FILUMKOL-857744 format. One record per residue: residue number from 1; residue in three letters; x, y, z of N, C-alpha, C in turn. Coordinates in steps of 0.001 Angstrom, whole numbers, plus 500000, padded with zeros to 6 digits. Layout:
N
ATOM | i | aa | n_x | n_y | n_z | ca_x | ca_y | ca_z | c_x | c_y | c_z
ATOM | NUM | ALA | X | Y | Z | X | Y | Z | X | Y | Z;
...
***
This chain:
160
ATOM | i | aa | n_x | n_y | n_z | ca_x | ca_y | ca_z | c_x | c_y | c_z
ATOM | 1 | UNK | 610413 | 400493 | 445629 | 610784 | 402291 | 446047 | 611865 | 402806 | 446791;
ATOM | 2 | UNK | 612075 | 403863 | 446207 | 613764 | 404109 | 446432 | 613588 | 405065 | 448204;
ATOM | 3 | UNK | 614216 | 404763 | 448733 | 614061 | 405684 | 450224 | 614399 | 406973 | 449809;
ATOM | 4 | UNK | 613599 | 407713 | 451130 | 613891 | 409260 | 450969 | 615201 | 409836 | 451235;
ATOM | 5 | UNK | 615894 | 410458 | 450236 | 616984 | 410953 | 450387 | 617019 | 412370 | 451077;
ATOM | 6 | UNK | 618012 | 412900 | 451283 | 617845 | 414284 | 451295 | 616637 | 415565 | 450727;
ATOM | 7 | UNK | 617102 | 415174 | 449727 | 616386 | 416124 | 448641 | 614705 | 416190 | 448850;
ATOM | 8 | UNK | 614495 | 414937 | 448824 | 613005 | 414618 | 448954 | 612933 | 415051 | 450393;
ATOM | 9 | UNK | 613412 | 415131 | 451283 | 613463 | 415295 | 452930 | 613141 | 416808 | 452605;
ATOM | 10 | UNK | 613948 | 417496 | 452319 | 613935 | 419002 | 452367 | 612465 | 419521 | 451397;
ATOM | 11 | UNK | 612364 | 419023 | 450111 | 611002 | 419496 | 449325 | 609710 | 418962 | 450320;
ATOM | 12 | UNK | 609920 | 418109 | 450874 | 608697 | 417505 | 451349 | 608530 | 418552 | 452738;
ATOM | 13 | UNK | 609693 | 419156 | 453337 | 609494 | 419948 | 454471 | 609018 | 421607 | 453786;
ATOM | 14 | UNK | 609476 | 422033 | 452514 | 609371 | 423317 | 451945 | 607559 | 423116 | 451343;
ATOM | 15 | UNK | 607217 | 421964 | 451206 | 605702 | 422052 | 450901 | 604741 | 422038 | 452049;
ATOM | 16 | UNK | 605460 | 421587 | 452965 | 604631 | 421973 | 454267 | 604485 | 423179 | 454902;
ATOM | 17 | UNK | 605860 | 423875 | 454402 | 606071 | 425772 | 455020 | 604841 | 426456 | 453844;
ATOM | 18 | UNK | 604884 | 425763 | 452520 | 604532 | 426437 | 451781 | 602786 | 426714 | 451793;
ATOM | 19 | UNK | 602367 | 425052 | 452145 | 600848 | 424924 | 452723 | 600629 | 425896 | 453796;
ATOM | 20 | UNK | 601444 | 425993 | 454540 | 600876 | 426815 | 455844 | 601101 | 428175 | 455571;
ATOM | 21 | UNK | 602020 | 428352 | 454711 | 602430 | 429990 | 454345 | 600945 | 430540 | 453747;
ATOM | 22 | UNK | 600351 | 429393 | 452728 | 598981 | 429728 | 451954 | 597769 | 429897 | 452855;
ATOM | 23 | UNK | 597761 | 428760 | 453754 | 596624 | 429048 | 454568 | 596669 | 430336 | 455676;
ATOM | 24 | UNK | 597640 | 430896 | 456138 | 597779 | 431577 | 456826 | 597345 | 433170 | 455708;
ATOM | 25 | UNK | 597813 | 432842 | 454879 | 597832 | 434473 | 453979 | 596545 | 434331 | 453612;
ATOM | 26 | UNK | 595830 | 433212 | 453078 | 594471 | 433449 | 453132 | 593490 | 433712 | 454189;
ATOM | 27 | UNK | 593545 | 433066 | 455274 | 592973 | 433323 | 456804 | 592847 | 434773 | 457026;
ATOM | 28 | UNK | 594274 | 435530 | 456870 | 594360 | 436534 | 457219 | 593546 | 437683 | 456185;
ATOM | 29 | UNK | 593614 | 437481 | 455132 | 593003 | 437940 | 454140 | 591323 | 438009 | 454565;
ATOM | 30 | UNK | 591031 | 436891 | 454730 | 589621 | 436896 | 455022 | 589196 | 437429 | 456269;
ATOM | 31 | UNK | 589931 | 437611 | 456935 | 589762 | 437935 | 458150 | 589787 | 439586 | 458092;
ATOM | 32 | UNK | 590661 | 439910 | 457340 | 590816 | 441568 | 457557 | 589608 | 441922 | 456372;
ATOM | 33 | UNK | 589430 | 441217 | 455610 | 588674 | 441587 | 454483 | 587010 | 441993 | 455323;
ATOM | 34 | UNK | 586853 | 440821 | 456012 | 585369 | 440674 | 456678 | 585056 | 441533 | 457860;
ATOM | 35 | UNK | 586203 | 441657 | 458715 | 586091 | 442096 | 459893 | 586462 | 443560 | 459975;
ATOM | 36 | UNK | 587546 | 443777 | 459387 | 588168 | 445433 | 459202 | 587579 | 445707 | 457804;
ATOM | 37 | UNK | 587249 | 445036 | 457158 | 586873 | 445988 | 455391 | 587789 | 446353 | 454918;
ATOM | 38 | UNK | 589393 | 445923 | 455338 | 590465 | 445909 | 454377 | 591291 | 444922 | 454115;
ATOM | 39 | UNK | 591881 | 445105 | 452602 | 592710 | 444084 | 451960 | 594054 | 444348 | 452242;
ATOM | 40 | UNK | 594859 | 443314 | 451958 | 596329 | 443638 | 451470 | 596627 | 443115 | 450467;
ATOM | 41 | UNK | 595707 | 442905 | 449514 | 595541 | 442580 | 448124 | 596798 | 442061 | 447499;
ATOM | 42 | UNK | 597234 | 440816 | 448419 | 598222 | 439890 | 448147 | 597926 | 438525 | 447863;
ATOM | 43 | UNK | 596794 | 438094 | 448459 | 596362 | 436715 | 448701 | 596371 | 436105 | 447595;
ATOM | 44 | UNK | 595311 | 436786 | 446538 | 595282 | 435989 | 445248 | 596550 | 435675 | 444519;
ATOM | 45 | UNK | 597495 | 436711 | 444688 | 598800 | 436733 | 443804 | 599693 | 435857 | 444438;
ATOM | 46 | UNK | 599785 | 435683 | 446136 | 600974 | 435109 | 446852 | 600439 | 433636 | 447122;
ATOM | 47 | UNK | 599155 | 433500 | 447073 | 598258 | 432200 | 447115 | 598523 | 431254 | 445827;
ATOM | 48 | UNK | 598517 | 432172 | 444781 | 598911 | 431707 | 443327 | 600610 | 431249 | 443016;
ATOM | 49 | UNK | 601194 | 431969 | 443661 | 602712 | 431584 | 443609 | 602986 | 430285 | 444468;
ATOM | 50 | UNK | 602505 | 430395 | 445625 | 602810 | 429087 | 446813 | 601950 | 427741 | 445797;
ATOM | 51 | UNK | 600592 | 428075 | 445148 | 600125 | 426850 | 444551 | 601166 | 425866 | 443743;
ATOM | 52 | UNK | 601753 | 427475 | 442848 | 603047 | 426832 | 441580 | 603970 | 425830 | 442423;
ATOM | 53 | UNK | 604407 | 426985 | 443503 | 605529 | 426336 | 444680 | 605147 | 424576 | 444956;
ATOM | 54 | UNK | 603781 | 424600 | 445436 | 603473 | 423090 | 446024 | 603447 | 422116 | 444512;
ATOM | 55 | UNK | 603115 | 422825 | 443464 | 602942 | 421585 | 442657 | 604454 | 421285 | 441922;
ATOM | 56 | UNK | 605086 | 422650 | 442074 | 607024 | 421533 | 441403 | 607575 | 421260 | 442524;
ATOM | 57 | UNK | 607468 | 421574 | 443935 | 608505 | 421185 | 444629 | 607754 | 419651 | 445023;
ATOM | 58 | UNK | 606616 | 419315 | 445358 | 606176 | 418112 | 445486 | 606254 | 416910 | 444773;
ATOM | 59 | UNK | 606847 | 417137 | 443584 | 607194 | 416168 | 442626 | 607827 | 415364 | 442882;
ATOM | 60 | UNK | 608994 | 415524 | 443439 | 609913 | 414506 | 444161 | 609394 | 413528 | 444858;
ATOM | 61 | UNK | 608355 | 414009 | 445705 | 607701 | 413256 | 447040 | 606757 | 411986 | 446056;
ATOM | 62 | UNK | 605989 | 412940 | 445391 | 604998 | 411870 | 444220 | 605720 | 410932 | 443521;
ATOM | 63 | UNK | 606898 | 411047 | 443048 | 607059 | 410094 | 442413 | 608177 | 409276 | 443621;
ATOM | 64 | UNK | 608317 | 409372 | 444427 | 609330 | 408599 | 445493 | 607846 | 407575 | 446045;
ATOM | 65 | UNK | 606846 | 407564 | 446180 | 605696 | 407310 | 446066 | 604705 | 406699 | 445401;
ATOM | 66 | UNK | 605489 | 406881 | 443930 | 604532 | 406114 | 443154 | 602750 | 406736 | 443030;
ATOM | 67 | UNK | 602832 | 407943 | 442992 | 601698 | 408722 | 443355 | 600901 | 409128 | 441988;
ATOM | 68 | UNK | 601557 | 408821 | 440715 | 601094 | 409101 | 439530 | 599996 | 407922 | 439026;
ATOM | 69 | UNK | 599686 | 408245 | 438035 | 598442 | 407371 | 437426 | 599185 | 406129 | 436776;
ATOM | 70 | UNK | 599000 | 405101 | 437395 | 599296 | 403822 | 436358 | 598307 | 402913 | 435990;
ATOM | 71 | UNK | 598611 | 402195 | 435204 | 597525 | 401088 | 434987 | 598118 | 400175 | 435227;
ATOM | 72 | UNK | 597709 | 399863 | 436481 | 598224 | 398623 | 437535 | 597676 | 397020 | 436662;
ATOM | 73 | UNK | 596516 | 397225 | 436544 | 595814 | 395884 | 436439 | 596691 | 395609 | 435089;
ATOM | 74 | UNK | 596894 | 396318 | 434193 | 597852 | 395781 | 433259 | 599110 | 395295 | 433467;
ATOM | 75 | UNK | 599910 | 396549 | 434329 | 601452 | 396410 | 434477 | 601643 | 394613 | 435264;
ATOM | 76 | UNK | 600366 | 394703 | 436159 | 600686 | 393162 | 437363 | 600202 | 391844 | 436458;
ATOM | 77 | UNK | 599668 | 392251 | 435103 | 599479 | 390746 | 434641 | 600607 | 390805 | 433585;
ATOM | 78 | UNK | 601550 | 391745 | 433346 | 602567 | 391472 | 432450 | 603856 | 389933 | 433378;
ATOM | 79 | UNK | 604769 | 389552 | 432376 | 605556 | 388950 | 433384 | 606565 | 389820 | 433710;
ATOM | 80 | UNK | 607365 | 389493 | 434747 | 608272 | 390540 | 435536 | 609023 | 390875 | 434874;
ATOM | 81 | UNK | 609850 | 390354 | 433836 | 610727 | 391004 | 433095 | 610339 | 392161 | 432405;
ATOM | 82 | UNK | 609108 | 391702 | 431725 | 608761 | 392423 | 431181 | 607752 | 393835 | 431487;
ATOM | 83 | UNK | 607218 | 394029 | 432668 | 607064 | 395160 | 433742 | 608362 | 395562 | 433936;
ATOM | 84 | UNK | 609219 | 395095 | 434244 | 610577 | 395752 | 434431 | 611005 | 396901 | 433422;
ATOM | 85 | UNK | 610988 | 396185 | 432426 | 611546 | 396510 | 431284 | 610509 | 398389 | 430785;
ATOM | 86 | UNK | 608918 | 397825 | 431136 | 608254 | 398960 | 430791 | 608522 | 399926 | 432176;
ATOM | 87 | UNK | 608697 | 399778 | 432953 | 608938 | 400560 | 434119 | 610425 | 401382 | 433816;
ATOM | 88 | UNK | 611431 | 400582 | 433514 | 612414 | 401249 | 433334 | 612239 | 402562 | 432278;
ATOM | 89 | UNK | 611541 | 402053 | 430949 | 611230 | 403062 | 429640 | 610400 | 404071 | 430027;
ATOM | 90 | UNK | 609297 | 403718 | 431068 | 608815 | 404970 | 431626 | 609638 | 405673 | 432482;
ATOM | 91 | UNK | 610717 | 405312 | 433142 | 611349 | 406097 | 433801 | 612285 | 407238 | 432995;
ATOM | 92 | UNK | 612974 | 406477 | 431894 | 613851 | 407004 | 430906 | 612985 | 408285 | 430251;
ATOM | 93 | UNK | 611629 | 408088 | 430225 | 610534 | 408789 | 428965 | 610623 | 410092 | 430111;
ATOM | 94 | UNK | 610309 | 409824 | 431260 | 609832 | 410682 | 432533 | 610888 | 411744 | 432508;
ATOM | 95 | UNK | 612526 | 411433 | 432641 | 613459 | 411651 | 433167 | 613935 | 412624 | 431892;
ATOM | 96 | UNK | 613465 | 412311 | 430975 | 613710 | 412905 | 429594 | 612556 | 414447 | 429420;
ATOM | 97 | UNK | 611393 | 413924 | 429679 | 610755 | 414993 | 429949 | 611059 | 415970 | 431321;
ATOM | 98 | UNK | 611378 | 415662 | 432111 | 611738 | 416501 | 433357 | 612950 | 417353 | 432834;
ATOM | 99 | UNK | 613778 | 417132 | 431880 | 614810 | 417553 | 431986 | 614715 | 418562 | 430683;
ATOM | 100 | UNK | 613525 | 418606 | 429913 | 613070 | 419324 | 428866 | 612761 | 420712 | 429565;
ATOM | 101 | UNK | 611640 | 419947 | 430711 | 610653 | 421627 | 431565 | 611635 | 422058 | 431955;
ATOM | 102 | UNK | 613038 | 421045 | 432656 | 613693 | 421960 | 433568 | 614605 | 423227 | 432587;
ATOM | 103 | UNK | 614846 | 422755 | 431246 | 615658 | 423522 | 430194 | 614738 | 424660 | 430277;
ATOM | 104 | UNK | 613408 | 424529 | 429831 | 612756 | 425749 | 429450 | 611970 | 426819 | 430361;
ATOM | 105 | UNK | 612124 | 425761 | 431637 | 611870 | 426863 | 432744 | 613028 | 427450 | 433396;
ATOM | 106 | UNK | 614242 | 427143 | 433373 | 615485 | 428042 | 433582 | 615556 | 429042 | 432245;
ATOM | 107 | UNK | 614929 | 428996 | 430984 | 615133 | 430014 | 430037 | 614297 | 431034 | 430239;
ATOM | 108 | UNK | 613073 | 430533 | 431038 | 611910 | 431387 | 431567 | 612211 | 432575 | 432700;
ATOM | 109 | UNK | 613097 | 431940 | 433361 | 613597 | 432739 | 434578 | 614830 | 433662 | 433948;
ATOM | 110 | UNK | 615288 | 432987 | 433230 | 616473 | 434184 | 432643 | 615753 | 435181 | 431801;
ATOM | 111 | UNK | 615033 | 435261 | 431277 | 614513 | 435977 | 430483 | 613449 | 437080 | 431539;
ATOM | 112 | UNK | 613024 | 436319 | 431728 | 611892 | 437106 | 432743 | 613420 | 438426 | 433620;
ATOM | 113 | UNK | 614249 | 437638 | 434447 | 615332 | 438434 | 434861 | 616261 | 439759 | 433876;
ATOM | 114 | UNK | 616037 | 439018 | 432584 | 617020 | 440177 | 431829 | 615959 | 441008 | 431525;
ATOM | 115 | UNK | 614700 | 441135 | 431359 | 613749 | 441867 | 430826 | 613092 | 442814 | 432153;
ATOM | 116 | UNK | 613438 | 442350 | 433164 | 612979 | 442891 | 434783 | 611474 | 442770 | 434768;
ATOM | 117 | UNK | 611032 | 441819 | 434163 | 609489 | 441512 | 434401 | 609003 | 441506 | 435893;
ATOM | 118 | UNK | 607676 | 442260 | 435913 | 607228 | 442418 | 436899 | 605552 | 441827 | 436885;
ATOM | 119 | UNK | 604780 | 441423 | 438054 | 603958 | 441091 | 437702 | 602783 | 442135 | 437965;
ATOM | 120 | UNK | 601392 | 442273 | 436877 | 601114 | 443600 | 436783 | 600035 | 443588 | 437812;
ATOM | 121 | UNK | 600272 | 443838 | 438982 | 599741 | 444057 | 440157 | 600065 | 445203 | 441062;
ATOM | 122 | UNK | 599505 | 445387 | 442394 | 599856 | 446645 | 443164 | 601323 | 446209 | 443630;
ATOM | 123 | UNK | 601589 | 445156 | 443916 | 602935 | 444995 | 444268 | 604116 | 444477 | 443375;
ATOM | 124 | UNK | 603821 | 444519 | 441949 | 604808 | 444341 | 441167 | 605758 | 443532 | 441419;
ATOM | 125 | UNK | 605202 | 442089 | 441961 | 606565 | 441076 | 442308 | 607454 | 440693 | 440893;
ATOM | 126 | UNK | 608668 | 440982 | 440957 | 609679 | 440354 | 440039 | 609268 | 439173 | 439739;
ATOM | 127 | UNK | 608810 | 438973 | 438672 | 608301 | 437435 | 438103 | 609497 | 436613 | 437970;
ATOM | 128 | UNK | 610696 | 436781 | 438255 | 611691 | 435789 | 437961 | 611437 | 435198 | 439577;
ATOM | 129 | UNK | 611162 | 435704 | 440829 | 611434 | 435419 | 442202 | 610398 | 434053 | 442216;
ATOM | 130 | UNK | 608959 | 434369 | 442066 | 608542 | 432844 | 442125 | 608621 | 431724 | 440795;
ATOM | 131 | UNK | 608770 | 432250 | 439635 | 609402 | 431305 | 438554 | 610377 | 430331 | 438852;
ATOM | 132 | UNK | 611477 | 431007 | 439946 | 612573 | 430451 | 440394 | 612238 | 429010 | 440561;
ATOM | 133 | UNK | 611080 | 428716 | 441178 | 610827 | 427492 | 441788 | 610118 | 426445 | 441213;
ATOM | 134 | UNK | 610173 | 426729 | 439790 | 609631 | 426009 | 438677 | 611091 | 424878 | 438570;
ATOM | 135 | UNK | 612177 | 425674 | 437933 | 613276 | 424982 | 437667 | 614022 | 424330 | 438795;
ATOM | 136 | UNK | 613859 | 424407 | 440004 | 614200 | 424126 | 441279 | 613450 | 422765 | 441501;
ATOM | 137 | UNK | 612369 | 422920 | 441458 | 611278 | 421710 | 441670 | 611672 | 420925 | 440203;
ATOM | 138 | UNK | 612004 | 421311 | 439464 | 612036 | 419968 | 437966 | 613937 | 419586 | 438132;
ATOM | 139 | UNK | 614749 | 420382 | 438850 | 615987 | 419878 | 438996 | 615941 | 418882 | 440124;
ATOM | 140 | UNK | 615205 | 418936 | 441139 | 614894 | 417563 | 442332 | 614413 | 416719 | 441827;
ATOM | 141 | UNK | 613061 | 417110 | 440842 | 612311 | 416202 | 440377 | 613478 | 415207 | 439619;
ATOM | 142 | UNK | 614524 | 415773 | 438451 | 615179 | 414870 | 437757 | 616109 | 414014 | 438585;
ATOM | 143 | UNK | 616921 | 414845 | 439646 | 617281 | 414263 | 440378 | 616754 | 412561 | 441450;
ATOM | 144 | UNK | 615585 | 413004 | 441434 | 614682 | 411946 | 441949 | 614504 | 410344 | 441022;
ATOM | 145 | UNK | 614118 | 411283 | 439467 | 613639 | 409982 | 438870 | 615315 | 409302 | 438386;
ATOM | 146 | UNK | 616417 | 410193 | 438334 | 617621 | 409366 | 438028 | 618171 | 408346 | 439197;
ATOM | 147 | UNK | 617472 | 408837 | 440484 | 617540 | 407665 | 441156 | 616962 | 406396 | 441347;
ATOM | 148 | UNK | 615489 | 406696 | 440715 | 614852 | 405720 | 440527 | 615191 | 405006 | 439394;
ATOM | 149 | UNK | 615850 | 405183 | 438518 | 616003 | 404680 | 437400 | 617157 | 403877 | 437780;
ATOM | 150 | UNK | 618132 | 404394 | 438195 | 619459 | 403791 | 438834 | 619040 | 402491 | 439469;
ATOM | 151 | UNK | 618631 | 402410 | 440507 | 617722 | 401683 | 441158 | 617158 | 400584 | 440405;
ATOM | 152 | UNK | 616312 | 400775 | 439504 | 615479 | 400044 | 438625 | 616372 | 399108 | 437705;
ATOM | 153 | UNK | 617661 | 399757 | 437354 | 618468 | 399090 | 436507 | 619568 | 398180 | 436825;
ATOM | 154 | UNK | 619567 | 398509 | 438483 | 620374 | 397503 | 439125 | 619480 | 396328 | 439805;
ATOM | 155 | UNK | 618325 | 396638 | 439792 | 617596 | 395352 | 439967 | 617113 | 394659 | 438946;
ATOM | 156 | UNK | 617330 | 394822 | 437698 | 617151 | 394542 | 436402 | 618202 | 393667 | 436135;
ATOM | 157 | UNK | 619626 | 394201 | 436375 | 620902 | 393634 | 436373 | 620957 | 392357 | 436938;
ATOM | 158 | UNK | 620528 | 392875 | 438286 | 620856 | 391528 | 439339 | 619794 | 390450 | 439379;
ATOM | 159 | UNK | 618612 | 390395 | 438414 | 618116 | 389321 | 438411 | 618205 | 388713 | 436859;
ATOM | 160 | UNK | 619196 | 389573 | 436187 | 619780 | 388688 | 434813 | 620824 | 388142 | 434934;
***
């Protein structure tokens, strides 16, 4: 396991803030609708944006704590050198996918910004603002995956 670095620490705090903000927005909307008969018309939109933020900003922590699905009963039965090679290969593939998603998410933000695309809601939020969380999260995920990959490679070389 890779120790938590400043990027993972920062993103863990951002996830906590996003979760608290989501709770506050949703509870405020519940109270104003049910008690005062008034709506801010923002809880669905910003709650969705915060959910996307949580999804992308939590990826470095998920990688750090090995929270993704693994077929551990197969991995543990493999000899150690083969298991390490499988984990290195998984990290290489995961990093490649993360970089492709980073590239595409960045293109999406640039496209939305150049077209001045806005949400089709009363608030008309510029879409590039919430979309920006996707490439930021994928960049941090790529850094965490690269750190993990380098650590695994160093461990494989040390045993060789």
